[in-house]
N, C-alpha and C positions, 0 to 999 in steps of 0.2 A: 506494500500500498504506501509506504515511504516513498521508494521509488517511482511507482506512477506518479505521484504528487512531486515529485523533483524532476521530472521527465515535464508535466504540464508546467514547473515555472519557469524550466530552461526555455520551452520555447515559448510564452509566452513575454520572455526576458527579450529573446530573439529578435520575435517580431516588432515588440519594440523599436529597436535599434534600425527597423527598416521603415517606418512611417516616417524618417525625416527624410530619408533618402527617397522616398516616393512620395513627399509635398516637395521636395526641390527640384523636382524631376517638370523639367519648360516646359509647356501649355500644349508651342510647337518644334517641330523640326524641319530642315530642307530637306525635302525626299528629291527625286526625278527632276532631272534636266534635260532639257533639248532646242534640239536649231531647225527649221526648213526651211524650206525656199520656194519662191517663183517669181516667175518671169512678169514684168507688168506691160501693158498694151508699148508703155515708151521703152522701153530693151533696158531699164532699169532692173535688177534684184530686189524683190521684199523678201526678210528673212524675220524669222515666226520662231522670236526667242519663248521658252517654255519652261518654270521653272515649280516642283508642285509643294505646297505647303502643307504637310503633315499635321491634322488638331489633334490634343489630344483631350481640348475642354472644350465644353459647347452648351450655350454658346457663346463666343468671344469676337474680341474687335481688334483687329490689329491693322497697322499699317506699313506700309511698302512703298520704296521707289528702288526705282534702274539708274546705274552706271554706266557708261560703257566705254570703249580700248579706244576711243576718240576725246574723253574727258567730260563729256554731254552727261546731266542726269535729270532724269524726269521731275515731274511732282512728285509731292508726297499723298497717294493716295489709303486712303482709309477702306477697308471690305470687316462686312459684318459674318462670320461664321452662324449658318443657321443651328440649331440644336440636334443632335446626330450627325452632323456630317465630322467626315474623318480627313476628306484632304479638298485641297483647295491647288484649281493649274490657275497659272498670274503668268501674261504673256503680255508680252509687246510686239512690235514690229519696226524694221530699220530698213529704211527704201535706200540703195547702193546703186550710185551711179557707176558711170566710164571714171576709171581713175580711181576707184576703192582698191582700201585697203584687202591684201592678198587673204589676210587671214584678221576676222575680229570679232568682238567675244562683247556678252555686257553682261553681268553680276545684279541678283536683287538683293535685297536687303529690309530688313524686314523685324519690328519692334512690334512688342505688347506688354505691356508691366514695367517687368526688371528684365524682359528676353531679349535681346538685338540679334540676330542670328544674319550671315549674309550665305551665299548660294559660291559656290566653285563657278571663276565664268565660264557662261555658255558659249563654247567657240564655235563659229562656223565658216569655213574655210572656200573664198569664194572658185567654183573653177573655172 
């Protein structure tokens, strides 16, 4: 009987150690990234950059902006995550004309509460 009680106490103590770790987990994470393109009628290439934001808490509100390889930054936008939503694709496009760099990239910056994340550069190589 004493052994069973000691085991219950040990499990309870161990579970208390896990609670702060779970509470400290970020409510969002950066998931998959990708880029695709298509040719516009004027001969330019329009590149679509996508970063998937994984959500572990909802409802939730986060803001984000994009930064790209030529130094430009987008405006800050806010996204409202509906209850039950687990993943949100965030996209932006960039129209590239003649003389564009052979490789371009964009990074997504996401903020909510004390969580501040940035994606790896989502790269696109012109053909």
